[in-house]
C-alpha positions in Angstrom: 48.5 -23.1 18.9 47.9 -23.1 15.1 47.7 -26.9 15.5 44.9 -26.7 18.1 42.9 -24.5 15.9 43.4 -26.5 12.9 42.4 -29.6 14.8 39.3 -28.0 16.2 38.3 -26.9 12.6 38.7 -29.9 11.4 36.7 -31.8 14.2 34.2 -29.2 13.5 33.9 -29.6 9.7 33.6 -33.2 10.0 30.6 -32.9 12.7 28.9 -30.6 10.4 29.7 -32.8 7.5 28.0 -35.7 9.4 24.9 -33.7 10.1 24.1 -32.6 7.0 24.9 -36.0 5.3 22.0 -37.6 7.6 19.8 -34.8 5.7 18.0 -35.7 2.4 15.8 -33.9 0.2 12.8 -34.9 -1.6 10.4 -33.4 -4.1 6.6 -34.3 -3.3 3.7 -33.3 -5.7 1.1 -30.9 -4.3 -2.5 -32.4 -4.5 -5.3 -30.6 -6.0 -8.8 -31.2 -4.4 -11.2 -32.1 -6.9 -14.3 -32.6 -4.2 -15.2 -30.4 -1.5 -16.2 -33.1 0.6 -12.6 -33.7 1.5 -12.4 -30.2 2.9 -15.1 -31.2 5.2 -12.6 -34.0 6.2 -9.7 -31.9 7.1 -12.2 -29.2 8.7 -13.2 -32.0 11.0 -9.7 -33.0 11.7 -8.8 -29.3 12.5 -11.8 -28.7 14.6 -11.1 -31.3 16.9 -7.2 -30.8 16.8 -7.5 -27.4 18.0 -9.7 -28.6 20.9 -6.9 -30.6 22.3 -4.1 -30.2 24.7 -1.2 -30.9 22.5 -2.5 -28.9 19.7 0.2 -26.5 17.9 0.4 -24.8 14.7 3.4 -26.9 13.7 1.6 -30.2 13.5 1.5 -32.3 10.3 -0.7 -34.9 9.3 -0.6 -38.5 7.4 -3.4 -39.5 5.2 -3.6 -43.2 5.0 -6.4 -44.2 2.6 -7.5 -47.9 2.5 -10.3 -50.0 1.4 -12.3 -52.3 3.7 -14.9 -54.9 3.5 -18.3 -54.4 5.2 -20.3 -56.9 6.6 -22.4 -57.8 3.5 -19.1 -58.0 1.4 -18.9 -54.4 -0.3 -15.9 -52.5 -0.5 -15.7 -49.2 1.3 -13.2 -46.3 1.1 -11.8 -45.5 4.5 -9.2 -42.8 5.4 -7.2 -42.6 8.5 -5.6 -39.3 9.2 -2.9 -39.0 12.0 -1.2 -35.9 13.5 2.5 -35.8 14.4 4.6 -32.7 15.4 7.7 -33.9 12.8 6.6 -34.1 9.4 9.8 -36.3 8.6 7.6 -39.3 9.9 5.5 -39.0 6.9 7.8 -38.5 4.2 10.6 -40.7 5.2 11.7 -43.4 2.5 9.5 -41.5 -0.3 6.3 -42.7 1.7 4.4 -39.3 0.7 2.9 -39.6 -2.5 1.4 -36.0 -2.4 0.7 -33.2 -0.1 -1.5 -30.3 0.8 -1.0 -27.2 2.9 -4.4 -26.6 4.6 -4.8 -24.2 7.2 -1.0 -24.0 7.8 -0.6 -27.5 8.3 0.9 -29.9 6.0 -1.1 -33.1 5.0 0.6 -35.7 3.5 -0.9 -38.8 1.6 1.5 -41.9 2.4 0.0 -44.5 0.5 -2.7 -45.5 -2.0 -3.1 -42.0 -3.4 -5.2 -43.7 -6.4 -8.1 -44.5 -3.9 -8.6 -40.7 -3.4 -8.5 -39.6 -7.3 -12.3 -38.9 -6.9 -11.2 -36.4 -4.3 -7.5 -35.3 -4.9 -5.2 -35.5 -7.6 -1.4 -34.8 -7.7 -0.4 -31.6 -9.9 3.0 -30.8 -11.6 3.5 -28.7 -9.1 5.4 -29.2 -5.6 7.9 -28.6 -3.4 11.3 -29.9 -2.2 11.1 -31.1 1.4 14.4 -32.0 3.3 14.3 -34.9 6.2 16.4 -36.9 8.3 17.5 -40.2 7.1 17.6 -41.8 10.3 14.4 -40.3 11.6 13.3 -42.0 14.8 9.7 -41.5 16.1 9.2 -40.9 19.6 7.2 -43.3 21.7 4.5 -40.5 22.5 1.1 -41.8 21.6 -0.9 -38.8 22.7 -1.8 -38.2 18.9 -5.3 -38.6 17.9 -6.2 -40.7 15.2 -9.3 -40.2 12.9 -11.2 -42.7 10.9 -13.6 -41.5 8.2 -15.7 -43.8 6.0 -17.0 -42.5 2.6 -20.6 -43.7 2.6 -23.6 -42.4 0.4 -21.6 -39.7 -1.3 -20.0 -38.3 1.9 -17.3 -38.5 4.4 -18.3 -39.5 7.9 -16.3 -39.8 11.1 -16.3 -43.4 12.1 -13.8 -43.4 14.8 -11.7 -40.9 16.9 
């Protein structure tokens, strides 16, 4: 009987150790918003998200700033924002360069943070996030993608 209990405890310990070995912790700097125009972007996303059938209070969002070339050769700032139910997709492999908590949702800037330096800067404050190293995203494609362009001093929802 003692051997069975020890064997069960050993198997349980190995199983628990395996689960926690797959989990990691990453420190991500909090972002400070410098320009209220950026809040308008977030408010627009939240407005449309709350109307969707898949919306929950636990959704997280990825912010992907990038430059695009216009037809006349100018460079224009664009921001793609995607929602997803699991924050791990935005922070895996040190992808997140900064985060902000807005209306109880996490928004993670995942690349090109320097493109947003007029609107948001990382602070020295931040938070430890735990995530799973072997995170596998679901093939669910119902999550909206928003594309904003910065034009004439304001953000415009270009595509949704």
